[in-house]
C-alpha positions in Angstrom: -7.2 3.0 -21.5 -9.7 3.5 -18.5 -12.3 1.7 -16.8 -14.5 2.6 -13.7 -15.6 -0.3 -11.3 -17.5 -0.1 -8.0 -15.5 -1.5 -5.0 -17.2 -1.2 -1.6 -20.1 1.1 -2.7 -17.3 3.6 -4.5 -16.4 4.3 -7.9 -13.0 3.6 -8.4 -11.4 4.8 -11.7 -8.3 2.5 -13.1 -6.2 3.6 -16.0 -3.3 2.1 -17.9 -1.0 4.3 -19.8 2.6 5.0 -20.6 3.5 6.2 -17.3 2.1 3.2 -15.5 5.2 1.0 -15.5 7.5 4.0 -14.5 5.0 5.0 -11.6 5.1 1.3 -10.6 8.8 1.1 -10.6 9.0 4.3 -8.6 6.5 3.1 -6.1 7.5 -0.5 -5.4 11.0 -0.6 -6.7 10.1 -3.4 -8.9 9.5 -4.1 -12.6 6.0 -3.7 -13.7 6.3 -6.1 -16.6 8.1 -8.8 -14.6 5.3 -8.5 -11.7 2.6 -8.7 -14.3 4.2 -12.1 -15.7 3.7 -13.4 -12.2 0.2 -13.0 -12.8 0.3 -15.3 -15.8 0.2 -18.3 -13.4 -3.3 -17.6 -12.5 -4.5 -17.7 -16.1 -3.2 -21.3 -16.4 -5.6 -22.4 -13.8 -9.0 -23.5 -14.9 -12.1 -22.2 -13.4 -12.8 -23.9 -9.8 -9.6 -25.6 -9.9 -7.6 -25.1 -6.6 -3.9 -24.0 -6.9 -1.5 -26.5 -5.7 0.8 -25.7 -2.7 3.8 -25.2 -4.9 1.7 -22.9 -7.3 0.4 -20.8 -4.2 4.2 -20.2 -2.8 5.0 -18.9 -6.2 2.4 -16.3 -5.8 2.9 -13.1 -4.2 -0.5 -11.6 -3.6 1.0 -8.3 -2.7 1.7 -7.9 -6.6 -2.1 -8.0 -7.4 -2.8 -5.3 -4.8 0.1 -3.2 -6.0 -1.1 -3.4 -9.7 -4.5 -2.4 -8.5 -3.1 0.4 -6.7 -0.9 1.8 -9.5 -3.7 1.7 -12.0 -6.0 3.7 -9.7 -3.0 6.0 -8.9 -2.7 6.7 -12.6 -6.3 7.3 -13.1 -6.4 9.4 -9.9 -3.1 11.1 -8.8 -4.7 12.4 -5.6 -5.3 8.8 -3.9 -3.0 8.0 -1.1 -0.2 5.7 -0.4 -1.3 2.0 -1.0 -2.0 1.0 2.6 -3.9 4.0 3.3 -5.7 3.7 0.1 -6.9 0.0 1.0 -7.8 1.2 4.3 -10.6 3.1 2.6 -12.3 0.0 1.8 -14.3 -2.4 4.1 -14.0 -5.0 1.5 -11.8 -5.3 -1.5 -12.6 -8.2 -3.7 -9.2 -8.6 -5.2 -9.9 -11.5 -7.7 -13.3 -9.8 -8.7 -11.5 -6.6 -9.4 -8.5 -8.3 -11.2 -11.0 -10.0 -13.5 -12.6 -6.4 -14.3 -9.2 -4.6 -15.0 -7.7 -7.6 -16.8 -8.0 -5.9 -20.1 -6.2 -2.9 -18.8 -3.4 -5.1 -17.6 -3.1 -6.9 -20.8 -3.3 -3.7 -22.9 -0.4 -2.5 -20.8 1.8 -5.4 -22.1 0.6 -6.0 -25.6 1.2 -3.6 -28.6 -1.7 -2.4 -30.9 -2.1 -4.5 -34.1 -2.0 -2.8 -37.4 
């Protein structure tokens, strides 16, 4: 599954496929699915509701950047390492991007129903 979105005036492709979890593990030495489950905490927060201090402490924002990078890298193997890639953007509206690629993230953990 693939999606292209505009970030800082650039068209960026994101893709989720079978190799995505292994690419993530190889790059970050973390389990892709465990880190995605960390994101679940955000889905429990209602729109315009602030996270509590305890909830913020549990969130590791680096996970969100890593998930964005690995899905971009899966779509385009030529993109550079995470920090170099992020340096290419003047702005990187993380929360907006996560909303845009949410379906890709969900698709990577759910099976297809018959």
